[in-house]
C-alpha positions as CSV (number, residue, x, y, z in Angstrom):
1,M,0.0,0.0,0.0
2,T,1.9,3.0,-1.3
3,G,0.7,6.5,-1.9
4,R,2.1,10.0,-2.6
5,L,2.1,13.0,-0.3
6,S,-0.2,15.4,-2.1
7,H,-0.7,18.3,0.3
8,I,0.9,19.6,3.5
9,V,-1.3,22.0,5.5
10,R,-0.7,24.0,8.7
11,H,-3.0,26.1,10.7
12,P,-0.9,28.7,12.6
13,I,-3.8,30.1,14.6
14,K,-6.3,27.4,15.8
15,S,-9.5,27.5,13.7
16,I,-8.4,30.8,12.1
17,G,-7.0,30.0,8.7
18,H,-5.2,27.3,6.8
19,E,-2.1,27.4,4.7
20,D,-0.7,24.9,2.2
21,I,3.1,24.5,2.3
22,Q,5.7,22.7,0.2
23,S,7.8,20.9,2.8
24,A,8.3,20.6,6.6
25,P,10.9,19.2,9.0
26,L,9.1,16.7,11.3
27,M,10.6,16.2,14.7
28,Q,10.1,13.1,16.8
29,G,7.3,13.6,19.3
30,R,6.3,17.0,17.8
31,V,3.4,18.3,15.7
32,L,3.8,19.8,12.2
33,P,5.8,23.0,12.6
34,F,3.7,26.2,13.2
35,D,0.5,24.2,13.4
36,R,-1.9,25.5,16.1
37,V,0.8,27.6,17.8
38,W,-1.7,30.2,18.7
39,A,-5.4,30.1,19.7
40,V,-8.0,32.6,20.6
41,S,-9.8,32.0,24.0
42,H,-13.3,33.3,24.6
43,E,-14.9,34.9,27.6
44,A,-16.3,31.6,28.9
45,A,-12.9,29.9,28.9
46,K,-12.1,27.9,32.1
47,F,-8.7,29.5,32.6
48,E,-7.3,32.9,33.2
49,S,-5.3,34.4,30.4
50,P,-2.4,34.1,29.6
51,L,-2.7,30.3,29.3
52,G,0.2,28.2,30.8
53,V,-0.7,24.7,29.8
54,W,-2.6,22.9,27.1
55,A,-6.4,23.4,27.4
56,R,-9.4,21.7,25.8
57,K,-10.9,22.9,22.6
58,Q,-14.1,24.2,24.2
59,N,-12.1,27.1,25.7
60,F,-11.3,28.5,22.2
61,V,-12.9,30.2,19.2
62,R,-13.7,27.4,16.8
63,G,-15.5,26.8,13.5
64,V,-18.1,24.6,15.0
65,A,-19.4,27.6,17.0
66,A,-18.9,30.1,14.1
67,P,-19.1,28.6,10.6
68,K,-17.8,31.8,9.0
69,L,-14.4,31.1,10.5
70,M,-14.0,28.1,8.2
71,A,-13.6,30.5,5.2
72,I,-10.4,32.1,6.6
73,T,-7.1,31.4,4.8
74,A,-3.7,32.2,6.2
75,R,-0.2,32.9,4.9
76,M,2.8,33.0,7.2
77,A,5.9,35.1,6.2
78,Q,9.4,34.2,7.2
79,G,9.5,36.9,9.8
80,G,6.5,35.3,11.6
81,Q,3.8,37.7,10.4
82,I,0.5,36.1,9.3
83,T,-1.9,37.5,6.7
84,L,-5.5,36.4,7.2
85,R,-8.1,36.6,4.4
86,H,-11.9,36.1,4.5
87,P,-14.4,36.9,1.8
88,E,-16.3,39.3,4.1
89,Q,-13.4,41.0,5.7
90,P,-10.4,43.1,4.6
91,D,-7.1,41.3,4.8
92,L,-5.3,41.4,8.1
93,T,-1.6,41.1,8.5
94,L,-0.4,40.7,12.1
95,D,2.3,39.3,14.4
96,P,0.2,37.2,16.8
97,D,2.8,37.7,19.6
98,R,2.4,41.5,19.6
99,A,-0.2,42.9,22.0
100,E,-1.3,45.6,19.5
101,D,-1.8,43.0,16.8
102,Q,-3.7,40.6,19.2
103,A,-6.2,43.4,19.8
104,R,-6.5,43.9,16.1
105,L,-7.2,40.2,15.6
106,I,-9.9,40.2,18.2
107,D,-11.6,43.1,16.5
108,W,-11.3,41.5,13.1
109,L,-13.0,38.3,14.4
110,K,-16.0,40.1,15.9
111,P,-18.1,40.3,12.7
112,L,-17.5,36.6,12.0
113,W,-18.5,35.5,15.5
114,P,-22.1,35.0,16.6
115,D,-23.5,37.4,19.2
116,S,-25.0,34.5,21.0
117,R,-21.6,33.0,21.8
118,P,-19.1,34.1,24.5
119,A,-17.0,36.8,22.7
120,P,-13.3,36.3,21.6
121,R,-11.1,37.3,24.5
122,A,-7.4,36.9,24.1
123,V,-4.7,35.3,21.9
124,E,-3.0,32.4,23.7
125,R,0.3,30.7,23.2
126,V,2.1,28.0,25.3
127,E,5.8,27.6,24.4
128,G,6.5,24.2,22.9
129,I,2.8,23.0,23.0
130,A,0.4,22.9,20.1
131,L,-3.1,24.2,21.0
132,A,-4.7,21.4,19.0
133,D,-7.8,19.4,19.9
134,M,-5.8,16.7,21.4
135,A,-3.1,17.1,24.1
136,E,-0.8,14.5,22.4
137,P,1.5,15.8,19.7
138,Y,-0.4,14.4,16.8
139,I,-0.2,15.0,13.0
140,S,-3.4,14.3,11.1
141,L,-3.2,12.1,8.1
142,L,-6.0,11.9,5.5
143,S,-6.8,10.3,2.1
144,L,-7.8,12.1,-1.1
145,A,-9.5,9.0,-2.4
146,S,-11.7,8.8,0.7
147,L,-12.5,12.5,0.3
148,T,-13.6,11.8,-3.3
149,A,-15.7,8.8,-2.2
150,L,-17.3,11.0,0.4
151,G,-18.0,13.7,-2.2
152,Q,-19.6,11.2,-4.5
153,A,-21.9,10.0,-1.8
154,A,-22.8,13.6,-1.0
155,G,-23.3,14.4,-4.7
156,V,-20.9,17.3,-4.6
157,A,-17.2,17.9,-4.7
158,L,-15.8,18.5,-1.2
159,S,-13.0,20.8,-0.2
160,R,-10.3,19.1,1.8
161,H,-10.2,22.1,4.1
162,R,-13.5,21.0,5.7
163,F,-11.3,18.6,7.7
164,R,-8.4,20.8,8.8
165,G,-6.0,18.1,8.0
166,N,-2.2,18.2,7.9
167,L,-1.0,15.6,5.5
168,W,-3.1,14.4,2.5
169,V,-2.2,11.2,0.7
170,E,-3.1,10.4,-2.9
171,G,-3.1,6.9,-4.3
172,W,-4.6,4.8,-1.6
173,A,-7.9,2.9,-2.1
174,P,-10.9,4.7,-0.6
175,W,-11.1,4.2,3.2
176,A,-7.9,2.1,3.3
177,E,-6.5,4.5,6.0
178,R,-9.1,3.1,8.4
179,D,-7.0,-0.1,8.7
180,L,-3.7,1.7,9.5
181,V,-4.1,2.2,13.2
182,G,-1.0,0.7,14.9
183,K,1.0,0.7,11.7
184,R,4.0,2.8,10.7
185,L,4.5,4.9,7.6
186,R,7.6,6.3,6.0
187,I,7.0,9.7,4.4
188,G,10.2,11.3,2.9
189,G,12.8,11.2,5.7
190,A,10.3,10.7,8.5
191,V,8.5,7.7,10.1
192,L,5.1,8.1,11.6
193,E,3.0,5.7,13.6
194,V,-0.8,5.8,13.2
195,A,-2.4,6.2,16.7
196,M,-6.2,6.5,16.3
197,P,-9.0,7.6,14.0
198,I,-10.2,11.2,14.1
199,T,-13.8,11.7,15.2
200,R,-15.3,14.6,13.4
201,C,-17.6,17.5,14.6
202,R,-20.1,19.7,12.9
203,A,-17.4,22.1,11.7
204,T,-17.1,19.7,8.7
205,C,-20.7,20.6,7.7
206,T,-19.5,24.0,6.6
207,N,-18.3,24.9,3.1
208,P,-14.8,26.5,3.7
209,E,-15.2,28.6,0.6
210,T,-18.3,30.4,1.8
211,G,-18.4,29.9,5.6
212,V,-22.0,28.5,5.3
213,E,-23.2,25.1,6.5
214,D,-24.4,23.2,3.4
215,L,-24.1,19.5,4.3
216,E,-24.9,17.1,7.1
217,M,-21.5,15.6,7.2
218,L,-21.8,13.6,10.3
219,E,-25.0,11.9,9.1
220,L,-23.2,11.1,5.8
221,L,-20.2,9.6,7.5
222,E,-22.4,7.5,9.7
223,R,-24.4,6.3,6.8
224,L,-21.2,5.3,4.9
225,N,-19.1,3.8,7.7
226,G,-21.2,3.6,10.8
227,D,-19.2,6.2,12.7
228,W,-18.0,9.9,12.5
229,H,-14.4,9.0,11.7
230,F,-12.5,10.7,8.8
231,G,-8.7,10.5,8.8
232,C,-6.2,9.4,11.4
233,Y,-3.9,10.9,14.1
234,A,-0.2,9.9,13.9
235,T,2.9,10.5,15.9
236,V,6.4,11.2,14.5
237,I,8.7,8.4,15.8
238,E,11.7,9.2,13.5
239,S,12.5,12.8,12.6
240,G,13.0,13.8,9.0
241,T,11.9,16.3,6.3
242,I,8.8,15.7,4.2
243,T,8.1,17.3,0.8
244,L,5.2,17.3,-1.6
245,N,5.2,14.2,-3.9
246,D,7.2,12.1,-1.3
247,T,6.3,8.4,-1.4
248,V,4.1,7.3,1.5
249,E,5.0,3.7,2.3
250,V,3.4,1.5,4.9
251,L,6.2,-0.4,6.7
């Protein structure tokens, strides 16, 4: 079972923009570099800002609570500045570690955030820890063939950005990744071990081009496979660089 690494995607600010990149150095026991480094807490968060440890996703601004966030894209410059784009907002370029820019980000998010939800509060960062949905340093691994099969069942082509994945593989049979838990993969110079399937939430119901819910994704997944799983979490067990078009080999 051999595939090809077709896309590498990072999300510098949790739930606020995705960015396709060409290559990345993977480190043992670490996430994809610059993935979920920052997150925006809301006023109902169960901790005082600034955050000092990993915290559960319910404390942060997320697409499941505000579908419009799913339409944000990001581009990170070498100096660390991030440019965010949304079809309903002017572009915003910021350094998420600067207090002035953090305030600008909170203001920029307000029109995209429902009035019925606790308002965005502060930009959080914990050195050396990714503010991802899971505390473990996982990298998400997904299959383009499974995405195509899912789209065929839905009757519409689906954007891969519904699923906020890191590594997308081309060339596997549809749903073959569901049998990879516990197995190891070599991608470029790195080796990853597949840990568990990813259980999806309603954020996947939103079209990331429009920021509007247009599909009952969880019902579709359950009808096809009997669960809400799409993609897998994996851990890096041997460091190495990955690059687009690298062979993905099951060891």
